[in-house]
VEXDREN-2710 file (C-alpha; in Angstrom, 1 decimal):
% VEXDREN-2710
k/r/px/py/pz
1/MET/0.0/0.0/0.0
2/GLU/1.2/3.5/-0.8
3/PRO/2.4/5.3/2.3
4/ILE/-0.2/8.1/1.9
5/LEU/-3.0/5.5/1.6
6/ALA/-1.7/3.7/4.7
7/ALA/-1.6/7.0/6.6
8/ASN/-5.2/7.8/5.4
9/ALA/-6.4/4.4/6.6
10/ASP/-4.8/5.0/10.1
11/LEU/-6.4/8.5/10.1
12/ALA/-9.8/7.0/9.2
13/TRP/-9.7/4.6/12.2
14/MET/-8.5/7.4/14.6
15/LEU/-11.4/9.6/13.5
16/ALA/-13.9/6.8/14.0
17/ALA/-12.4/6.0/17.4
18/PHE/-12.7/9.7/18.4
19/VAL/-16.5/9.4/17.9
20/PHE/-16.6/6.3/20.0
21/VAL/-14.8/8.0/22.8
22/LEU/-17.0/11.0/22.6
23/LEU/-20.0/8.8/23.2
24/MET/-18.6/7.9/26.6
25/PHE/-19.8/11.2/27.9
26/PRO/-23.5/10.7/27.5
27/GLY/-22.8/7.1/28.4
28/LEU/-21.2/8.1/31.7
29/ALA/-24.0/10.7/32.3
30/LEU/-26.6/8.0/31.9
31/TYR/-24.7/5.5/34.0
32/TYR/-24.1/7.9/36.9
33/GLY/-27.5/9.5/36.4
34/GLY/-29.3/6.2/36.8
35/MET/-27.6/5.4/40.0
36/VAL/-28.3/8.5/42.0
37/GLY/-31.7/9.4/43.7
38/SER/-34.5/10.7/41.6
39/ARG/-34.0/14.3/42.9
40/ASN/-30.4/14.6/41.6
41/VAL/-30.5/12.9/38.2
42/LEU/-30.1/16.0/36.0
43/ASN/-27.5/17.6/38.4
44/MET/-25.4/14.5/38.1
45/MET/-25.7/14.3/34.3
46/THR/-24.9/18.0/34.0
47/MET/-21.8/17.7/36.2
48/VAL/-20.6/15.0/33.8
49/MET/-21.4/16.7/30.5
50/VAL/-20.1/20.2/31.5
51/THR/-16.6/18.8/32.0
52/LEU/-16.2/18.4/28.2
53/GLY/-16.8/22.2/27.8
54/ILE/-14.4/23.2/30.5
55/THR/-11.7/20.8/29.4
56/SER/-11.9/21.9/25.7
57/VAL/-11.4/25.6/26.7
58/LEU/-8.4/24.8/28.9
59/TYR/-6.8/22.5/26.4
60/VAL/-6.8/25.0/23.6
61/LEU/-5.5/27.8/25.9
62/TYR/-2.6/25.9/27.6
63/GLY/-3.5/22.3/28.4
64/TYR/-2.0/20.7/25.3
65/GLY/1.3/22.2/25.9
66/LEU/1.3/21.3/29.6
67/VAL/0.6/17.6/28.7
68/SER/2.4/17.1/25.4
69/GLY/4.9/19.9/25.2
70/PRO/8.6/19.5/25.9
71/SER/9.3/18.9/29.6
72/VAL/10.4/22.1/31.3
73/ASN/14.1/21.9/32.1
74/ASP/14.0/18.3/31.1
75/TRP/12.7/17.4/34.6
76/GLY/9.8/15.3/33.3
77/ILE/7.3/17.2/35.6
78/ILE/5.3/19.4/33.3
79/GLY/5.3/20.4/29.7
80/ASN/6.0/23.8/28.3
81/PRO/2.9/25.4/26.8
82/MET/4.5/28.2/24.9
83/ASP/4.6/26.6/21.5
84/TYR/1.0/25.4/21.7
85/ILE/-0.9/28.3/23.3
86/GLY/-4.2/28.7/21.3
87/LEU/-2.9/26.0/18.9
88/GLY/-2.9/28.7/16.2
89/SER/0.6/27.8/15.0
90/ASN/-0.4/24.3/14.1
91/MET/-2.8/25.1/11.2
92/ALA/-0.6/24.0/8.3
93/ASP/-1.0/20.6/6.8
94/ASP/2.3/18.6/6.9
95/GLY/1.2/16.5/3.9
96/SER/1.5/13.2/5.8
97/GLY/-2.1/12.3/5.4
98/SER/-2.1/11.0/9.0
99/THR/-3.0/12.4/12.5
100/GLN/-1.4/15.7/13.4
101/VAL/-1.3/18.1/16.4
102/LEU/-4.9/19.3/16.0
103/TYR/-6.2/15.8/16.0
104/PHE/-4.2/14.8/19.1
105/ALA/-5.4/18.0/20.8
106/ALA/-9.0/16.9/20.3
107/TRP/-8.3/13.3/21.2
108/PHE/-6.5/14.3/24.5
109/ILE/-9.4/16.6/25.4
110/LEU/-11.6/13.6/25.6
111/PHE/-9.2/11.7/27.8
112/ALA/-8.9/14.6/30.2
113/ALA/-12.6/15.4/30.3
114/ILE/-13.7/11.8/31.0
115/THR/-11.2/11.8/33.9
116/ILE/-12.6/14.8/35.7
117/ALA/-16.1/13.6/34.9
118/ILE/-15.5/10.4/36.8
119/VAL/-14.4/12.5/39.8
120/ALA/-18.0/13.7/40.1
121/SER/-18.7/10.4/41.8
122/GLY/-17.4/11.8/45.0
123/ALA/-19.6/14.9/44.9
124/ALA/-23.0/13.5/43.9
125/GLY/-26.1/15.0/45.5
126/ARG/-24.3/17.5/47.7
127/MET/-21.9/19.8/45.9
128/LYS/-22.8/23.2/44.6
129/PHE/-22.8/23.3/40.9
130/SER/-21.0/26.7/40.9
131/ALA/-18.3/25.1/43.1
132/TRP/-17.9/22.2/40.6
133/LEU/-17.4/24.8/37.9
134/VAL/-14.5/26.2/39.9
135/PHE/-13.1/22.9/41.2
136/ALA/-13.0/21.2/37.8
137/PRO/-10.6/23.6/35.9
138/ILE/-8.3/23.9/38.9
139/TRP/-8.1/20.2/39.3
140/LEU/-7.4/19.7/35.6
141/THR/-4.6/22.3/35.7
142/LEU/-2.9/21.2/39.0
143/VAL/-3.6/17.4/38.9
144/TYR/-4.6/15.9/35.6
145/PHE/-2.2/17.9/33.3
146/PRO/0.9/17.1/35.3
147/VAL/0.1/13.4/35.7
148/ALA/-0.8/13.1/32.1
149/HIS/2.5/14.6/31.1
150/TRP/4.3/12.1/33.4
151/VAL/2.5/9.2/31.7
152/PHE/1.7/10.2/28.1
153/ALA/4.6/12.4/27.0
154/ALA/7.3/10.3/25.4
155/ASP/10.9/11.3/24.7
156/GLY/11.7/11.9/21.1
157/ASP/13.4/14.2/18.5
158/GLY/15.5/15.9/21.2
159/ILE/12.4/16.5/23.3
160/SER/12.1/15.3/26.9
161/GLY/8.8/13.8/28.1
162/GLY/7.3/12.7/31.5
163/PHE/9.4/11.0/34.1
164/LEU/7.1/8.1/34.9
165/LEU/7.1/6.9/31.3
166/ASN/10.7/7.7/30.3
167/ASP/12.8/7.6/33.5
168/ILE/11.0/5.1/35.7
169/GLY/9.7/3.2/32.7
170/ILE/6.2/2.2/33.8
171/HIS/4.0/0.3/31.4
172/ASP/0.5/1.9/31.0
173/TYR/-1.1/1.2/27.7
174/ALA/-4.0/3.6/27.8
175/GLY/-4.3/5.5/31.1
176/GLY/-4.6/3.2/34.1
177/THR/-2.6/5.7/36.0
178/ALA/-3.5/9.1/34.5
179/VAL/-7.2/8.4/34.0
180/HIS/-8.4/5.7/36.3
181/MET/-6.3/5.7/39.4
182/ASN/-6.1/9.5/39.2
183/SER/-9.9/9.9/39.0
184/GLY/-10.7/7.2/41.5
185/VAL/-8.4/8.5/44.2
186/ALA/-9.5/12.1/43.5
187/ALA/-13.2/11.1/43.9
188/LEU/-12.3/9.6/47.3
189/ALA/-10.5/12.8/48.4
190/LEU/-13.3/15.0/47.3
191/ALA/-15.9/12.8/49.1
192/MET/-13.8/13.1/52.3
193/VAL/-13.8/16.9/52.2
194/LEU/-17.5/17.1/51.4
195/GLY/-18.7/14.5/53.9
196/ALA/-21.4/11.9/53.5
197/ARG/-24.8/12.5/52.1
198/ARG/-27.6/13.0/54.6
199/LYS/-29.6/10.3/52.7
200/ARG/-26.6/8.1/52.0
201/MET/-28.4/4.8/51.2
202/GLU/-30.8/6.3/48.6
203/ARG/-31.7/3.7/46.0
204/PRO/-30.8/4.2/42.3
205/ASN/-33.6/5.9/40.5
206/ASN/-33.4/4.1/37.2
207/VAL/-31.4/0.9/36.8
208/PRO/-32.3/0.4/33.1
209/MET/-30.8/3.8/32.4
210/ALA/-27.6/2.9/34.3
211/LEU/-27.4/-0.3/32.3
212/LEU/-27.8/1.6/29.0
213/GLY/-25.2/4.1/30.1
214/GLY/-22.8/1.3/31.0
215/GLY/-23.3/-0.3/27.6
216/ILE/-22.5/2.9/25.9
217/LEU/-19.4/3.3/28.0
218/TRP/-18.3/-0.2/26.8
219/PHE/-18.9/0.8/23.2
220/GLY/-16.8/3.9/23.7
221/TRP/-14.0/1.8/25.4
222/PHE/-13.3/0.2/22.0
223/GLY/-12.4/3.6/20.8
224/PHE/-10.6/4.6/24.0
225/ASN/-8.3/1.6/24.0
226/GLY/-8.3/1.0/20.2
227/SER/-7.2/4.6/19.4
228/CYS/-4.1/4.2/21.7
229/ALA/-2.7/1.9/19.0
230/LEU/-2.4/5.1/16.9
231/GLY/-3.7/3.5/13.7
232/ALA/-5.3/0.6/12.1
233/SER/-2.9/-2.3/12.8
234/PHE/-2.5/-5.7/14.2
235/LEU/-2.1/-4.1/17.7
236/THR/-5.5/-2.5/17.3
237/GLN/-7.0/-5.9/16.6
238/VAL/-5.4/-7.4/19.7
239/VAL/-6.5/-4.5/21.9
240/ILE/-10.1/-4.7/20.6
241/LEU/-10.4/-8.4/21.4
242/ASN/-8.8/-8.0/24.8
243/THR/-11.2/-5.1/25.6
244/LEU/-14.2/-7.2/24.7
245/LEU/-12.9/-10.2/26.7
246/ALA/-12.0/-8.2/29.9
247/GLY/-15.4/-6.5/30.0
248/SER/-17.2/-9.9/29.5
249/ALA/-15.1/-11.6/32.2
250/GLY/-15.7/-8.6/34.5
251/MET/-19.5/-9.3/34.4
252/ILE/-18.9/-12.9/35.4
253/GLY/-16.4/-12.0/38.2
254/PHE/-18.6/-9.4/39.8
255/CYS/-21.7/-11.6/39.7
256/LEU/-19.9/-14.5/41.2
257/ILE/-18.7/-12.5/44.2
258/GLU/-22.1/-10.8/44.5
259/LYS/-23.9/-14.2/44.6
260/TRP/-21.4/-15.5/47.2
261/ARG/-21.6/-12.4/49.4
262/GLU/-25.2/-11.2/49.0
263/GLY/-27.0/-14.4/47.8
264/HIS/-28.0/-12.9/44.4
265/ALA/-26.6/-11.4/41.3
266/THR/-28.0/-8.0/40.2
267/SER/-28.2/-6.2/36.9
268/LEU/-26.4/-3.2/38.3
269/GLY/-23.7/-5.5/39.5
270/LEU/-23.4/-7.0/36.1
271/ILE/-22.7/-3.7/34.4
272/THR/-20.5/-2.5/37.2
273/GLY/-18.4/-5.7/36.7
274/ALA/-18.1/-5.0/33.0
275/VAL/-16.8/-1.5/33.7
276/ALA/-14.4/-2.8/36.3
277/GLY/-13.1/-5.3/33.8
278/LEU/-12.7/-2.6/31.2
279/VAL/-10.8/-0.4/33.7
280/GLY/-8.5/-3.3/34.5
281/ILE/-7.6/-4.0/30.9
282/THR/-6.9/-0.4/30.1
283/PRO/-3.3/-0.3/31.3
284/ALA/-2.7/-4.0/30.2
285/ALA/-4.4/-4.3/26.8
286/ASN/-1.3/-4.7/24.7
287/THR/0.5/-7.1/27.2
288/MET/-2.1/-9.9/27.4
289/THR/-3.1/-12.9/25.4
290/PRO/-6.8/-13.5/25.1
291/LEU/-6.7/-15.8/28.2
292/GLY/-4.8/-13.2/30.0
293/ALA/-7.4/-10.6/29.2
294/LEU/-10.1/-12.9/30.6
295/GLY/-8.0/-13.2/33.8
296/VAL/-7.6/-9.4/34.1
297/GLY/-11.3/-8.8/33.7
298/LEU/-12.2/-11.5/36.2
299/LEU/-9.8/-10.5/38.8
300/ALA/-10.4/-6.7/38.6
301/ALA/-14.2/-7.1/38.8
302/ALA/-14.0/-9.7/41.6
303/VAL/-11.7/-7.5/43.8
304/VAL/-14.0/-4.5/43.1
305/ALA/-17.1/-6.5/44.0
306/LEU/-15.5/-7.8/47.2
307/LEU/-14.6/-4.3/48.2
308/LEU/-18.1/-2.9/47.5
309/SER/-19.7/-5.7/49.6
310/PHE/-18.3/-3.8/52.6
311/LYS/-19.4/-0.4/51.3
312/SER/-22.0/0.2/54.1
313/LYS/-19.2/-0.1/56.7
314/PHE/-17.2/2.7/55.1
315/LYS/-17.6/6.3/56.5
316/VAL/-16.4/7.9/53.3
317/ASP/-19.3/8.4/50.8
318/ASP/-17.9/7.9/47.3
319/THR/-21.4/7.9/46.0
320/LEU/-20.9/6.1/42.6
321/ASP/-17.9/4.0/43.6
322/ALA/-15.3/5.7/41.4
323/PHE/-12.5/4.8/43.9
324/ALA/-13.4/1.1/43.9
325/VAL/-14.2/0.7/40.2
326/HIS/-11.6/3.0/38.7
327/GLY/-9.0/3.4/41.4
328/VAL/-8.8/-0.1/42.7
329/GLY/-9.7/-1.6/39.3
330/GLY/-6.8/0.3/37.7
331/ILE/-4.4/-0.9/40.4
332/VAL/-5.5/-4.5/39.9
333/GLY/-5.1/-4.2/36.1
334/THR/-1.6/-2.8/36.5
335/LEU/-0.6/-5.5/38.9
336/CYS/-1.8/-8.1/36.4
337/ILE/0.8/-6.8/34.0
338/VAL/3.4/-7.5/36.7
339/LEU/2.1/-11.0/37.4
340/PHE/1.1/-12.6/34.0
341/ALA/1.8/-10.3/31.1
342/SER/2.8/-12.4/28.1
343/GLU/5.9/-11.8/26.1
344/SER/4.0/-13.1/23.0
345/ALA/1.6/-10.1/23.2
346/PRO/2.5/-7.0/21.1
347/ALA/4.1/-5.1/24.0
348/GLY/6.6/-7.9/24.6
349/VAL/6.4/-7.5/28.4
350/GLN/6.8/-10.7/30.5
351/GLY/5.2/-11.1/33.9
352/ILE/7.2/-12.4/36.9
353/LEU/5.0/-15.6/37.0
354/PHE/6.4/-16.4/33.5
355/GLY/10.0/-15.7/34.4
356/GLY/10.0/-11.9/33.8
357/ASP/12.4/-9.5/35.5
358/ILE/11.4/-8.6/39.1
359/GLY/12.3/-5.0/38.2
360/ILE/8.9/-4.6/36.5
361/LEU/7.3/-4.9/40.0
362/TRP/9.1/-1.9/41.4
363/LYS/8.4/0.2/38.2
364/GLU/4.7/-0.4/38.3
365/LEU/4.5/0.0/42.1
366/ALA/6.3/3.4/41.7
367/GLY/3.7/4.4/39.1
368/ILE/0.8/3.4/41.4
369/VAL/2.2/5.0/44.6
370/ILE/3.3/8.3/42.9
371/THR/0.1/8.8/41.0
372/CYS/-2.3/7.9/43.9
373/THR/-0.4/9.9/46.4
374/TYR/-0.1/13.0/44.3
375/SER/-3.7/12.8/43.2
376/PHE/-5.1/12.4/46.7
377/VAL/-3.0/15.1/48.4
378/MET/-3.5/17.7/45.7
379/THR/-7.3/17.0/45.4
380/TRP/-7.7/17.2/49.1
381/LEU/-5.8/20.5/49.2
382/ILE/-7.8/22.0/46.3
383/ALA/-11.1/20.9/47.8
384/LYS/-10.3/22.0/51.3
385/GLY/-9.0/25.4/50.1
386/LEU/-12.1/26.0/47.9
387/ASP/-14.3/25.0/50.8
388/LYS/-12.7/27.6/53.0
389/VAL/-13.2/30.3/50.3
390/MET/-16.7/29.5/48.9
391/THR/-18.1/26.5/50.7
392/LEU/-18.4/23.4/48.4
393/ARG/-21.5/21.8/49.9
394/VAL/-25.1/22.9/49.5
395/ASP/-27.2/23.7/52.5
396/GLU/-29.3/21.0/54.2
397/GLU/-32.6/22.2/52.8
398/THR/-31.3/22.2/49.2
399/GLU/-29.8/18.7/49.7
400/MET/-32.9/17.2/51.1
401/THR/-35.1/18.8/48.4
402/GLY/-32.8/17.8/45.6
403/LEU/-30.4/19.7/43.4
404/ASP/-32.4/19.2/40.2
405/SER/-35.2/21.5/41.3
406/THR/-33.3/23.9/43.6
407/VAL/-30.2/24.4/41.5
408/HIS/-31.3/23.8/37.9
409/ALA/-35.1/24.5/38.1
410/GLU/-35.7/21.2/36.3
411/THR/-36.8/17.7/37.3
412/ALA/-36.0/14.4/35.5
413/TYR/-39.4/12.9/36.4
414/GLU/-42.9/14.1/37.2
415/ILE/-44.4/11.8/39.9
416/PRO/-46.6/13.9/42.1
417/ALA/-47.7/10.9/44.2
418/ALA/-44.1/10.3/45.2
419/GLY/-43.4/14.0/45.7
420/VAL/-41.0/14.0/42.8
421/GLY/-41.0/16.9/40.2
422/HIS/-42.9/20.2/40.1
423/ALA/-39.9/22.4/40.5
424/PRO/-40.6/25.9/41.8
425/GLY/-41.4/28.2/39.0
426/LEU/-42.6/25.5/36.6
427/VAL/-46.2/25.1/35.7
428/ALA/-47.4/21.5/36.1
429/THR/-50.5/20.1/34.5
430/VAL/-52.8/17.1/35.2
431/PRO/-54.5/15.0/32.5
432/PRO/-57.9/16.3/31.4
433/LYS/-61.0/15.1/33.2
434/VAL/-62.7/12.1/31.6
435/GLY/-66.4/12.5/30.8
436/PRO/-69.0/14.2/28.6
437/ALA/-68.3/17.6/30.1
438/SER/-64.6/17.4/29.5
439/THR/-63.2/20.0/27.1
440/GLY/-60.0/18.0/26.6
441/ALA/-57.9/20.8/28.0
442/ALA/-55.4/20.3/30.8
443/GLU/-56.2/22.0/34.0
444/PRO/-53.4/23.9/35.8
445/MET/-52.2/22.4/39.0
446/PRO/-50.6/24.3/41.8
447/VAL/-46.9/23.8/42.0
448/SER/-45.6/22.3/45.1
449/THR/-42.7/24.1/46.8
END
């Protein structure tokens, strides 16, 4: 195949994968929105979706340079944004027919935005939306951008990248550290600062919606992991299969533990297990054979399920389980690389159970410890500082009434008999009276406050 045609084929796959990843945002919104109580559905979904807008602005202004620019003083800590401010100097086509800076900027925006969106798990139902709009850009700037530089910025062409990837030499295929551990630990820290919900054990309002959202997330994950192959190649095929297998095994692993611990397997557990398996395979997708991918998904989901079976005993209220699913799931997936990565897989990494060098253990542990410690400490400091300045949490009346109606003047459902809906300022109606005298017109109904 002519080089330009091969480059065009790679570009076509990367563009398709971009659309897959973009769908993860409504997927996560539905997944999280279905799991919260009925009075906070829209607030949760809005918190997720708005991260895409915030991240896009920051990335164009300075985020791309901080993540992908040459490391300042070759320290491997943070990139230099000066060559990429506004991205206006990257408008010329280099003629390669493949992905260029502008594509990678758009692509990395999605990775960054989905990371901060997951952090919303620790704030569900009790954080001011205005505070979230302040917290999110600060967190991206001080936490995500540096960690992403450490993990995603490779040395090359006389340019120094991040220290975790290039100096320590961790293996993280698609973001087990920068995306999953980072977001899971940050959600835990934010939840600790905010405190537990007053109605902590509130039931999910719409499990079918959560299942649909989880399914859309899985769809998007093929683009998330598949695009990290950077083209249409044999590696892409391996990663796609491993992503499917890990998610599938995750469903089984979670349900087995759920049946053993609780006496029944649930639909919400099924989709949570799939997500946990997908998180686990994210750092390991290019290091596993198909059997290895099944093992990763099974182990990651089983550990997450076991941890969540004790959730009621934990004082910290990470509402939607980001720490367990993403934080712990990402750690398990990384440790699976250490244990049983296969040298026959595209990455050529060999786990210590197959005779690999013990040095891989210390490298991956360093990645885990450095990422989790930095994320937790910085998130806690940011949240604590903002809480002192503007107070992060809504008042008790707002929380008990629900953030949909009080903050957004909207409601996801209109169920008068259950006291759900009829936000202040909205005109509600009841069905027309049935009978000969009925005019067919709806009668106004007083709005409950």
